MISE-268365 format. One record per residue (C-alpha): x, y, z; residue number from 0; residue in three letters. Coordinates in Angstrom, 2 decimals. Layout:
N
ATOM       c1       c2       c3  resi  resn
ATOM        X        Y        Z   NUM   Ala
...
END
This chain:
493
ATOM       c1       c2       c3  resi  resn
ATOM     0.31    -0.25     0.29     0   Unk
ATOM     1.27     3.72    -0.49     1   Unk
ATOM     1.01     4.09     3.13     2   Unk
ATOM     3.97     6.55     3.48     3   Unk
ATOM     1.38     9.60     4.84     4   Unk
ATOM    -0.51     6.79     7.10     5   Unk
ATOM     3.33     5.86     8.23     6   Unk
ATOM     4.27     9.42     9.11     7   Unk
ATOM     1.03    10.21    11.19     8   Unk
ATOM     1.53     6.81    13.43     9   Unk
ATOM    -1.95     5.72    11.95    10   Unk
ATOM    -0.78     2.38    10.28    11   Unk
ATOM     0.86     1.48    13.43    12   Unk
ATOM    -2.41     2.04    15.77    13   Unk
ATOM    -4.54     0.20    12.55    14   Unk
ATOM    -1.96    -2.79    12.64    15   Unk
ATOM    -1.05    -3.03    16.18    16   Unk
ATOM    -2.95    -6.23    17.70    17   Unk
ATOM    -3.52    -4.64    21.07    18   Unk
ATOM    -4.75    -1.68    19.58    19   Unk
ATOM    -6.26    -2.51    15.94    20   Unk
ATOM    -8.10     0.68    15.19    21   Unk
ATOM    -9.98     1.43    12.17    22   Unk
ATOM   -12.61     4.16    13.67    23   Unk
ATOM   -15.57     1.78    13.97    24   Unk
ATOM   -18.74     3.43    15.24    25   Unk
ATOM   -17.09     7.11    14.81    26   Unk
ATOM   -19.03     9.08    12.31    27   Unk
ATOM   -16.81    10.99     9.80    28   Unk
ATOM   -18.61    13.81     8.62    29   Unk
ATOM   -17.63    16.19     5.38    30   Unk
ATOM   -19.13    19.33     4.18    31   Unk
ATOM   -17.40    19.74     0.63    32   Unk
ATOM   -18.20    18.90    -3.50    33   Unk
ATOM   -19.98    15.56    -2.79    34   Unk
ATOM   -18.97    12.30    -3.12    35   Unk
ATOM   -18.68     9.46    -5.34    36   Unk
ATOM   -21.12     6.89    -3.51    37   Unk
ATOM   -20.63     4.50    -5.99    38   Unk
ATOM   -16.57     4.17    -5.70    39   Unk
ATOM   -15.55     1.22    -4.10    40   Unk
ATOM   -13.36     3.21    -1.45    41   Unk
ATOM   -16.65     4.20     0.40    42   Unk
ATOM   -18.17     0.35     0.14    43   Unk
ATOM   -17.91    -2.84     2.43    44   Unk
ATOM   -16.44    -5.65     0.91    45   Unk
ATOM   -19.98    -7.09     0.50    46   Unk
ATOM   -20.63    -3.96    -1.64    47   Unk
ATOM   -23.04    -2.48     0.18    48   Unk
ATOM   -22.07     1.41     1.16    49   Unk
ATOM   -20.61     2.91     4.60    50   Unk
ATOM   -22.30     6.58     4.15    51   Unk
ATOM   -25.19     6.79     6.60    52   Unk
ATOM   -26.22    10.23     5.28    53   Unk
ATOM   -25.84    12.08     2.01    54   Unk
ATOM   -27.39    15.73     1.93    55   Unk
ATOM   -27.05    17.09    -1.55    56   Unk
ATOM   -27.67    20.61    -1.44    57   Unk
ATOM   -28.20    20.73    -5.38    58   Unk
ATOM   -30.86    18.20    -6.32    59   Unk
ATOM   -34.27    19.75    -5.36    60   Unk
ATOM   -36.66    16.60    -6.31    61   Unk
ATOM   -36.10    14.63    -3.08    62   Unk
ATOM   -36.84    14.84     0.60    63   Unk
ATOM   -35.00    17.52     2.43    64   Unk
ATOM   -33.36    16.31     6.09    65   Unk
ATOM   -34.66    17.38     9.41    66   Unk
ATOM   -35.91    21.00     9.15    67   Unk
ATOM   -33.43    22.27     6.54    68   Unk
ATOM   -36.26    22.50     4.06    69   Unk
ATOM   -34.28    22.08     0.81    70   Unk
ATOM   -31.65    19.89    -1.09    71   Unk
ATOM   -32.14    15.82    -0.89    72   Unk
ATOM   -31.44    13.42     2.04    73   Unk
ATOM   -30.61     9.82     1.84    74   Unk
ATOM   -29.87     7.33     4.22    75   Unk
ATOM   -27.86     4.11     4.02    76   Unk
ATOM   -30.76     2.21     2.62    77   Unk
ATOM   -31.42     4.36     0.32    78   Unk
ATOM   -28.23     4.26    -1.22    79   Unk
ATOM   -27.71     0.55    -0.98    80   Unk
ATOM   -30.85     0.04    -2.71    81   Unk
ATOM   -29.25     2.23    -5.59    82   Unk
ATOM   -26.30     0.34    -5.69    83   Unk
ATOM   -27.92    -2.60    -6.09    84   Unk
ATOM   -29.72    -1.15    -9.13    85   Unk
ATOM   -28.15    -1.27   -12.58    86   Unk
ATOM   -27.62     2.94   -13.00    87   Unk
ATOM   -27.36     3.88    -9.32    88   Unk
ATOM   -27.32     7.78   -10.22    89   Unk
ATOM   -30.65     6.97   -11.71    90   Unk
ATOM   -31.64     6.38    -8.27    91   Unk
ATOM   -29.89     8.79    -6.51    92   Unk
ATOM   -28.60    11.54    -8.94    93   Unk
ATOM   -25.50    12.35    -6.48    94   Unk
ATOM   -22.35    13.11    -8.41    95   Unk
ATOM   -19.17    14.67    -7.45    96   Unk
ATOM   -17.95    16.19   -10.43    97   Unk
ATOM   -15.31    18.32    -8.87    98   Unk
ATOM   -13.68    15.86    -7.07    99   Unk
ATOM   -12.36    17.40    -4.14   100   Unk
ATOM   -15.11    16.05    -1.38   101   Unk
ATOM   -14.37    12.40    -2.80   102   Unk
ATOM   -10.86    12.71    -2.21   103   Unk
ATOM   -11.13    13.76     1.38   104   Unk
ATOM   -13.69    11.57     2.57   105   Unk
ATOM   -11.40     8.68     1.00   106   Unk
ATOM    -8.36     9.70     2.45   107   Unk
ATOM    -9.92     9.86     5.68   108   Unk
ATOM   -12.11     7.10     6.09   109   Unk
ATOM   -11.97     5.22     2.52   110   Unk
ATOM   -12.13     1.30     2.69   111   Unk
ATOM    -8.90    -0.92     2.54   112   Unk
ATOM    -8.48    -1.82    -1.14   113   Unk
ATOM    -5.31    -3.83    -1.42   114   Unk
ATOM    -5.59    -4.30    -5.26   115   Unk
ATOM    -5.71    -0.48    -5.78   116   Unk
ATOM    -2.67    -0.12    -3.23   117   Unk
ATOM    -5.52     2.07    -1.13   118   Unk
ATOM    -5.99     2.63     2.59   119   Unk
ATOM    -8.17     4.77     4.68   120   Unk
ATOM    -7.17     6.51     7.83   121   Unk
ATOM   -10.26     5.19     9.19   122   Unk
ATOM   -11.20     2.36     7.19   123   Unk
ATOM   -14.06     1.13     8.93   124   Unk
ATOM   -15.79     4.50    10.12   125   Unk
ATOM   -19.15     5.55     9.16   126   Unk
ATOM   -19.31     8.35     6.70   127   Unk
ATOM   -21.99    11.32     6.26   128   Unk
ATOM   -21.86    13.71     3.70   129   Unk
ATOM   -23.07    17.21     2.69   130   Unk
ATOM   -22.59    18.16    -1.23   131   Unk
ATOM   -22.89    22.21    -1.09   132   Unk
ATOM   -24.59    24.17    -3.50   133   Unk
ATOM   -22.67    26.91    -5.00   134   Unk
ATOM   -23.52    30.61    -4.11   135   Unk
ATOM   -26.15    32.81    -5.29   136   Unk
ATOM   -24.83    34.37    -8.58   137   Unk
ATOM   -25.86    37.95    -7.01   138   Unk
ATOM   -22.96    36.96    -4.62   139   Unk
ATOM   -20.57    35.72    -7.16   140   Unk
ATOM   -21.08    38.82    -8.85   141   Unk
ATOM   -20.74    40.76    -5.80   142   Unk
ATOM   -17.34    39.50    -4.85   143   Unk
ATOM   -16.16    38.66    -8.60   144   Unk
ATOM   -15.96    35.20    -7.47   145   Unk
ATOM   -14.78    33.90   -11.16   146   Unk
ATOM   -11.61    31.98   -10.66   147   Unk
ATOM   -11.67    28.28   -11.14   148   Unk
ATOM   -12.43    27.28    -7.90   149   Unk
ATOM   -16.23    26.76    -6.80   150   Unk
ATOM   -17.53    29.34    -4.42   151   Unk
ATOM   -19.92    28.79    -1.33   152   Unk
ATOM   -22.15    30.53     0.89   153   Unk
ATOM   -21.47    30.62     5.03   154   Unk
ATOM   -25.06    29.92     5.39   155   Unk
ATOM   -25.36    26.96     3.21   156   Unk
ATOM   -21.89    25.61     4.85   157   Unk
ATOM   -23.61    26.13     8.85   158   Unk
ATOM   -26.71    24.17     7.73   159   Unk
ATOM   -23.92    21.27     6.87   160   Unk
ATOM   -22.45    21.81    10.10   161   Unk
ATOM   -26.42    21.32    11.82   162   Unk
ATOM   -27.13    18.43     9.22   163   Unk
ATOM   -24.05    16.38    10.29   164   Unk
ATOM   -25.07    17.03    13.92   165   Unk
ATOM   -28.19    16.30    14.18   166   Unk
ATOM   -27.51    13.06    12.33   167   Unk
ATOM   -24.99    12.17    14.78   168   Unk
ATOM   -27.12    12.92    17.63   169   Unk
ATOM   -30.04    10.23    15.70   170   Unk
ATOM   -27.46     7.84    15.01   171   Unk
ATOM   -25.82     8.01    19.17   172   Unk
ATOM   -22.44     8.59    17.26   173   Unk
ATOM   -19.37    10.70    17.83   174   Unk
ATOM   -18.80    13.18    15.11   175   Unk
ATOM   -15.85    14.30    13.55   176   Unk
ATOM   -16.46    16.74    11.07   177   Unk
ATOM   -13.97    17.24     8.52   178   Unk
ATOM   -13.82    21.03     6.82   179   Unk
ATOM   -11.39    21.48     3.77   180   Unk
ATOM   -12.84    24.84     2.86   181   Unk
ATOM   -11.65    28.34     3.91   182   Unk
ATOM   -12.02    32.08     2.76   183   Unk
ATOM   -10.35    35.42     3.35   184   Unk
ATOM   -13.25    37.23     4.25   185   Unk
ATOM   -14.00    38.19     8.16   186   Unk
ATOM   -11.92    39.60    11.13   187   Unk
ATOM    -9.37    36.36    10.84   188   Unk
ATOM    -9.63    36.20    14.69   189   Unk
ATOM   -12.13    33.05    14.98   190   Unk
ATOM   -15.54    35.09    15.40   191   Unk
ATOM   -17.25    34.78    12.19   192   Unk
ATOM   -20.75    33.16    12.30   193   Unk
ATOM   -19.32    30.06    10.77   194   Unk
ATOM   -16.41    30.31    13.49   195   Unk
ATOM   -19.05    30.48    16.11   196   Unk
ATOM   -21.33    27.50    14.67   197   Unk
ATOM   -18.32    25.11    14.69   198   Unk
ATOM   -17.93    26.31    18.68   199   Unk
ATOM   -20.94    24.42    19.40   200   Unk
ATOM   -18.52    21.34    19.88   201   Unk
ATOM   -17.23    22.81    22.77   202   Unk
ATOM   -20.46    22.47    24.65   203   Unk
ATOM   -20.37    18.48    23.89   204   Unk
ATOM   -18.66    15.55    24.27   205   Unk
ATOM   -18.17    13.81    21.32   206   Unk
ATOM   -18.39    16.39    18.70   207   Unk
ATOM   -15.36    17.16    17.07   208   Unk
ATOM   -13.95    19.44    13.97   209   Unk
ATOM   -11.12    19.59    12.00   210   Unk
ATOM   -10.67    22.06     9.42   211   Unk
ATOM    -7.75    22.86     6.75   212   Unk
ATOM    -5.27    26.14     7.72   213   Unk
ATOM    -5.33    27.33     4.13   214   Unk
ATOM    -2.93    27.56     1.22   215   Unk
ATOM    -2.33    31.16     1.25   216   Unk
ATOM     1.05    31.25     2.76   217   Unk
ATOM     3.68    32.85    -0.58   218   Unk
ATOM     0.15    33.55    -2.39   219   Unk
ATOM     0.90    37.35    -1.67   220   Unk
ATOM    -2.99    38.28    -0.58   221   Unk
ATOM    -1.82    39.42     2.82   222   Unk
ATOM    -0.39    42.90     4.11   223   Unk
ATOM     0.40    43.78     7.71   224   Unk
ATOM     0.74    47.20     8.44   225   Unk
ATOM     2.76    48.56    11.54   226   Unk
ATOM     2.97    52.52    12.18   227   Unk
ATOM     6.10    53.83    13.79   228   Unk
ATOM     8.28    57.30    13.77   229   Unk
ATOM     5.73    59.98    13.28   230   Unk
ATOM     3.88    58.28    10.06   231   Unk
ATOM     0.44    59.42     9.25   232   Unk
ATOM    -0.07    57.14     6.49   233   Unk
ATOM     1.35    54.39     5.02   234   Unk
ATOM     0.89    53.15     1.31   235   Unk
ATOM    -0.13    49.62     0.41   236   Unk
ATOM     0.59    48.73    -3.30   237   Unk
ATOM    -1.60    46.19    -4.97   238   Unk
ATOM    -0.50    44.87    -8.09   239   Unk
ATOM    -3.87    44.34   -10.87   240   Unk
ATOM    -3.08    41.91   -14.13   241   Unk
ATOM    -4.62    43.20   -17.55   242   Unk
ATOM    -8.35    42.48   -18.11   243   Unk
ATOM    -9.32    42.16   -14.61   244   Unk
ATOM   -13.08    42.38   -14.25   245   Unk
ATOM   -12.88    43.39   -10.36   246   Unk
ATOM   -11.57    42.23    -7.09   247   Unk
ATOM   -12.23    43.09    -3.10   248   Unk
ATOM    -9.93    43.85    -0.39   249   Unk
ATOM   -10.62    43.73     3.57   250   Unk
ATOM    -9.24    46.04     5.70   251   Unk
ATOM    -9.26    44.82     9.48   252   Unk
ATOM    -7.78    46.77    12.75   253   Unk
ATOM    -8.42    46.86    16.59   254   Unk
ATOM    -9.12    49.65    18.87   255   Unk
ATOM    -8.25    52.14    19.88   256   Unk
ATOM    -6.58    53.47    16.59   257   Unk
ATOM    -9.05    54.94    13.97   258   Unk
ATOM    -8.08    54.84    10.41   259   Unk
ATOM    -9.24    56.32     6.63   260   Unk
ATOM    -8.33    55.56     3.44   261   Unk
ATOM    -7.42    56.97     0.17   262   Unk
ATOM    -6.49    56.06    -3.66   263   Unk
ATOM    -3.83    56.81    -6.38   264   Unk
ATOM    -4.87    54.96    -9.40   265   Unk
ATOM    -1.78    53.64   -11.69   266   Unk
ATOM    -2.38    56.87   -14.01   267   Unk
ATOM    -1.87    58.95   -11.16   268   Unk
ATOM    -5.49    60.30   -10.60   269   Unk
ATOM    -5.77    60.53    -6.37   270   Unk
ATOM    -8.64    60.18    -4.23   271   Unk
ATOM    -8.31    62.52    -1.09   272   Unk
ATOM    -8.57    60.88     2.59   273   Unk
ATOM   -12.25    59.43     3.02   274   Unk
ATOM   -13.01    61.16     6.70   275   Unk
ATOM   -13.48    58.12     9.15   276   Unk
ATOM   -17.19    57.70    10.60   277   Unk
ATOM   -19.05    55.35    12.70   278   Unk
ATOM   -20.83    54.01     9.58   279   Unk
ATOM   -20.68    54.90     5.58   280   Unk
ATOM   -20.48    53.85     2.14   281   Unk
ATOM   -19.32    56.02    -1.05   282   Unk
ATOM   -19.23    55.52    -4.65   283   Unk
ATOM   -15.62    56.92    -6.47   284   Unk
ATOM   -15.45    57.54   -10.34   285   Unk
ATOM   -12.32    58.14   -11.95   286   Unk
ATOM   -12.03    60.74   -14.96   287   Unk
ATOM    -9.10    59.23   -16.99   288   Unk
ATOM   -10.03    55.63   -15.98   289   Unk
ATOM   -12.98    53.22   -16.27   290   Unk
ATOM   -12.35    52.04   -12.74   291   Unk
ATOM   -15.21    52.67    -9.94   292   Unk
ATOM   -14.24    52.04    -6.35   293   Unk
ATOM   -17.15    50.93    -3.70   294   Unk
ATOM   -15.85    51.97     0.12   295   Unk
ATOM   -17.98    50.71     3.08   296   Unk
ATOM   -16.56    51.44     6.31   297   Unk
ATOM   -17.83    50.37     9.95   298   Unk
ATOM   -15.59    51.95    12.98   299   Unk
ATOM   -16.99    48.83    15.57   300   Unk
ATOM   -17.95    45.71    13.09   301   Unk
ATOM   -21.11    44.09    14.71   302   Unk
ATOM   -19.34    40.71    15.40   303   Unk
ATOM   -15.93    41.50    16.42   304   Unk
ATOM   -15.98    45.18    17.42   305   Unk
ATOM   -12.69    45.83    15.02   306   Unk
ATOM   -12.74    48.64    12.33   307   Unk
ATOM   -13.75    46.97     8.96   308   Unk
ATOM   -13.24    48.87     5.84   309   Unk
ATOM   -14.42    46.91     2.49   310   Unk
ATOM   -13.21    47.98    -1.00   311   Unk
ATOM   -14.60    46.88    -4.24   312   Unk
ATOM   -12.84    47.82    -7.24   313   Unk
ATOM   -14.74    47.30   -10.58   314   Unk
ATOM   -12.83    47.29   -13.67   315   Unk
ATOM    -9.60    48.44   -12.24   316   Unk
ATOM    -6.90    49.86   -14.68   317   Unk
ATOM    -3.96    47.67   -15.06   318   Unk
ATOM    -0.74    48.40   -13.13   319   Unk
ATOM    -0.01    49.38    -9.43   320   Unk
ATOM    -2.99    50.56    -7.49   321   Unk
ATOM    -1.94    52.53    -4.03   322   Unk
ATOM    -4.46    52.59    -0.95   323   Unk
ATOM    -3.16    55.15     1.59   324   Unk
ATOM    -4.45    53.94     5.19   325   Unk
ATOM    -3.97    57.45     7.31   326   Unk
ATOM    -4.26    57.02    11.10   327   Unk
ATOM    -5.28    59.14    13.75   328   Unk
ATOM    -2.86    58.61    15.68   329   Unk
ATOM     0.63    59.23    14.45   330   Unk
ATOM     3.63    56.40    14.89   331   Unk
ATOM     0.47    54.12    16.65   332   Unk
ATOM    -1.14    51.12    15.37   333   Unk
ATOM    -1.02    47.99    12.88   334   Unk
ATOM    -3.54    47.09    10.57   335   Unk
ATOM    -4.46    43.89     8.18   336   Unk
ATOM    -5.22    43.50     4.62   337   Unk
ATOM    -6.43    40.56     3.01   338   Unk
ATOM    -7.59    40.02    -0.94   339   Unk
ATOM    -9.26    36.86    -1.92   340   Unk
ATOM    -7.70    33.38    -1.63   341   Unk
ATOM    -6.36    31.58    -4.71   342   Unk
ATOM    -8.94    30.51    -7.13   343   Unk
ATOM   -11.74    32.80    -6.45   344   Unk
ATOM   -10.93    35.80    -8.33   345   Unk
ATOM    -9.16    35.60   -11.92   346   Unk
ATOM    -6.48    36.60   -12.57   347   Unk
ATOM    -4.72    36.86    -9.31   348   Unk
ATOM    -3.95    39.79    -7.55   349   Unk
ATOM    -1.54    40.42    -5.40   350   Unk
ATOM     0.24    42.93    -2.80   351   Unk
ATOM     4.02    44.41    -4.06   352   Unk
ATOM     5.06    43.60    -0.44   353   Unk
ATOM     3.04    40.86     1.11   354   Unk
ATOM     3.40    38.88     4.73   355   Unk
ATOM     3.38    35.66     4.33   356   Unk
ATOM     1.86    34.89     8.37   357   Unk
ATOM    -1.21    35.48     9.41   358   Unk
ATOM    -2.61    33.86     6.51   359   Unk
ATOM    -4.99    31.40     8.14   360   Unk
ATOM    -8.57    31.09     6.11   361   Unk
ATOM   -11.41    30.82     8.36   362   Unk
ATOM   -12.84    28.96     9.96   363   Unk
ATOM    -9.09    27.42    10.81   364   Unk
ATOM    -8.84    30.65    12.79   365   Unk
ATOM   -11.64    29.44    15.32   366   Unk
ATOM   -10.32    28.11    18.78   367   Unk
ATOM   -12.72    25.31    18.76   368   Unk
ATOM   -11.62    23.66    15.98   369   Unk
ATOM    -8.45    21.57    15.05   370   Unk
ATOM    -6.84    23.32    12.94   371   Unk
ATOM    -4.01    21.41    10.05   372   Unk
ATOM    -1.06    22.54     8.14   373   Unk
ATOM     0.42    20.37     5.86   374   Unk
ATOM     3.90    19.44     5.08   375   Unk
ATOM     5.56    16.90     2.93   376   Unk
ATOM     6.02    13.34     4.36   377   Unk
ATOM     8.69    12.48     1.89   378   Unk
ATOM    11.08    14.44     3.14   379   Unk
ATOM    10.07    16.21     6.04   380   Unk
ATOM     9.43    19.63     4.66   381   Unk
ATOM     6.68    21.98     4.86   382   Unk
ATOM     4.36    22.40     2.26   383   Unk
ATOM     5.55    25.46     0.45   384   Unk
ATOM     2.12    27.45     0.34   385   Unk
ATOM     0.45    26.16     3.71   386   Unk
ATOM    -0.96    29.08     5.44   387   Unk
ATOM     0.80    30.61     8.52   388   Unk
ATOM    -0.63    31.54    11.99   389   Unk
ATOM    -0.89    32.56    14.35   390   Unk
ATOM    -4.63    34.43    14.01   391   Unk
ATOM    -5.16    38.59    13.87   392   Unk
ATOM    -5.92    38.24    17.85   393   Unk
ATOM    -2.60    36.33    18.43   394   Unk
ATOM    -4.18    33.06    19.22   395   Unk
ATOM    -1.85    29.72    18.68   396   Unk
ATOM    -2.81    28.29    14.96   397   Unk
ATOM    -2.41    25.87    13.03   398   Unk
ATOM    -2.41    23.66    16.28   399   Unk
ATOM    -0.32    20.78    14.22   400   Unk
ATOM     0.97    20.11    10.83   401   Unk
ATOM    -0.17    16.61     9.08   402   Unk
ATOM     0.99    15.01     5.68   403   Unk
ATOM    -0.31    16.81     2.59   404   Unk
ATOM     1.60    16.46    -0.24   405   Unk
ATOM     1.37    14.24    -3.09   406   Unk
ATOM    -1.08    12.27    -0.67   407   Unk
ATOM    -2.75     9.14    -2.73   408   Unk
ATOM    -6.69     8.90    -2.70   409   Unk
ATOM   -10.03     8.19    -4.91   410   Unk
ATOM   -11.36    10.38    -7.50   411   Unk
ATOM   -14.74     9.82    -8.98   412   Unk
ATOM   -15.25     7.42   -11.87   413   Unk
ATOM   -13.48     4.49    -9.88   414   Unk
ATOM   -10.15     6.41   -10.24   415   Unk
ATOM    -7.64     7.53    -7.98   416   Unk
ATOM    -5.39    10.51    -7.74   417   Unk
ATOM    -2.78    12.28    -5.89   418   Unk
ATOM    -3.64    15.88    -4.26   419   Unk
ATOM    -1.55    18.33    -2.52   420   Unk
ATOM    -2.93    21.11     0.35   421   Unk
ATOM    -4.14    21.32     3.87   422   Unk
ATOM    -7.32    20.05     2.97   423   Unk
ATOM    -5.12    16.82     2.77   424   Unk
ATOM    -3.88    17.06     5.78   425   Unk
ATOM    -7.16    18.18     7.51   426   Unk
ATOM    -8.75    14.66     5.91   427   Unk
ATOM    -5.88    12.67     7.61   428   Unk
ATOM    -6.07    14.46    10.86   429   Unk
ATOM   -10.04    13.97    10.89   430   Unk
ATOM    -8.93    10.20    10.30   431   Unk
ATOM    -6.97     9.87    12.96   432   Unk
ATOM    -9.16    11.54    15.33   433   Unk
ATOM   -11.45     9.20    14.43   434   Unk
ATOM    -8.68     6.42    15.65   435   Unk
ATOM    -8.70     8.15    19.18   436   Unk
ATOM   -12.17     8.65    19.61   437   Unk
ATOM   -12.88     4.87    18.99   438   Unk
ATOM    -9.87     4.19    21.23   439   Unk
ATOM   -11.48     6.05    24.23   440   Unk
ATOM   -14.94     4.60    23.64   441   Unk
ATOM   -13.40     1.05    24.02   442   Unk
ATOM   -12.23     1.88    27.46   443   Unk
ATOM   -13.81     0.67    30.78   444   Unk
ATOM   -15.70     2.64    30.99   445   Unk
ATOM   -15.87     4.54    28.11   446   Unk
ATOM   -14.54     7.76    27.58   447   Unk
ATOM   -15.92    10.11    25.29   448   Unk
ATOM   -14.17    12.81    24.40   449   Unk
ATOM   -14.61    16.54    24.55   450   Unk
ATOM   -12.92    18.81    22.29   451   Unk
ATOM   -10.28    20.46    24.64   452   Unk
ATOM    -9.34    16.75    25.88   453   Unk
ATOM    -8.85    15.51    22.02   454   Unk
ATOM    -6.84    18.38    21.06   455   Unk
ATOM    -4.91    18.07    24.22   456   Unk
ATOM    -4.24    14.45    23.19   457   Unk
ATOM    -3.11    15.31    19.83   458   Unk
ATOM    -0.55    18.66    20.84   459   Unk
ATOM     0.87    16.40    23.61   460   Unk
ATOM     1.42    13.68    21.09   461   Unk
ATOM     2.62    15.66    18.38   462   Unk
ATOM     6.55    14.88    17.18   463   Unk
ATOM     8.68    18.13    17.62   464   Unk
ATOM    11.94    18.37    16.16   465   Unk
ATOM    14.87    19.63    18.34   466   Unk
ATOM    15.60    21.73    15.71   467   Unk
ATOM    12.67    24.13    16.24   468   Unk
ATOM    10.70    26.27    18.96   469   Unk
ATOM     7.39    25.12    19.69   470   Unk
ATOM     4.49    26.49    19.15   471   Unk
ATOM     5.29    28.17    16.10   472   Unk
ATOM     3.73    29.87    13.41   473   Unk
ATOM     4.24    26.99    10.44   474   Unk
ATOM     4.26    23.79    12.55   475   Unk
ATOM     2.05    24.60    15.25   476   Unk
ATOM     2.90    21.93    18.23   477   Unk
ATOM     4.47    19.47    15.80   478   Unk
ATOM     3.37    16.89    13.20   479   Unk
ATOM     0.54    14.49    13.75   480   Unk
ATOM     1.23    10.79    15.59   481   Unk
ATOM    -1.63     9.00    16.41   482   Unk
ATOM     0.87     6.24    17.87   483   Unk
ATOM     2.71     8.65    20.03   484   Unk
ATOM    -0.77    10.20    21.55   485   Unk
ATOM    -1.09     6.67    22.81   486   Unk
ATOM     2.62     6.17    23.84   487   Unk
ATOM     2.55     9.25    26.08   488   Unk
ATOM    -0.25     7.87    28.01   489   Unk
ATOM     2.38     4.92    29.08   490   Unk
ATOM     4.95     7.07    30.78   491   Unk
ATOM     5.02     7.42    34.29   492   Unk
END
């Protein structure tokens, strides 16, 4: 088997060690993503039956919605087995994963052992549950210029997916490990977004855990960090805009007590003077020599976070270097952050001229309630080049750990297999590892159902740490995932 990633994570050892023999049995692994190829052998038992206990396809509207969610179509294990027994399963349950991302993550985390395909999932006997997200409404994609090569989703649909999985786990009376391989650069990057808050429900219950990908934004030049010193009253932030760019958005975030204002200079030299800060305002700006329009919306204290937010939307920006002038009311004091859209959301790519690779975690990986996974290469023990770095804007230590996420082997739609790299892959391996620990806890006498803090503490204590690095750090968190070492630390006197 192509087991390098599972070997490096200590997962192979706990699967094969006779006294442990952990495979994720009776643990529900949940995924909110692009769907799943439910016909693929990686999600079936040896008798051909399905290991998926719940599939909610938000894009199919002619079936029965789940619970109280009122849209999409939900299918249970019995219905999936009936479909698999038919000559044309998709005519019975028309749910497909045309992207392949969701299929890959579900397979890496919980795929069945398939010796003939040289494949084994981290938790091959776990129970699976999947939400296929519908794409965001067109007016939202237009507003945010979401015209890249990757799909864009709404936070509300992700939140409903979380609700579906938690209700399903409650119905099945099984612990849930939720894997989320999605992220955004929108929001305060401080763990207080609506999705962050909903994932925080895990803090109130035992047997409910979330693993989230850190993001692939390091080195992508989508984050800027500003720090005023001396007698500076403003800073110029330069953004490189490619030819034929329809538009893009940028968000500015800062903490009190400073108050900030913005101004602009176009590539052709047209200047927009300082827009004086007010409690809340919006303004449309046009240019004389250019077709560009800029929409600015400012909140001195944003509702959820209490931080200052300035949202800037460029429409038909002139090619070249745009300058955003950031003015402070307290000369020489204060810091601020700015973020451009994540890779794949906008096209072509827009970048800061002087970016900062830190604080590039995507939301909701910045939530205190989740286990945040960065990615490294298990073949040479090097950090994945684009693995997003901590810490959060509020200084919270993230990521929690790093897991294999480079050239990992896993299932693809249409009975295929492929390799994939990124922090969503490392999150899937981590989620599968968590399922093994949850199973181990349930086997104890008396059974131990972990809460969120306990599971995260176990992972941190068992993480492998190099003597050449200081921990925790912005790239590796507390070390690399090692499920066997987690259990080994519990035997030390």
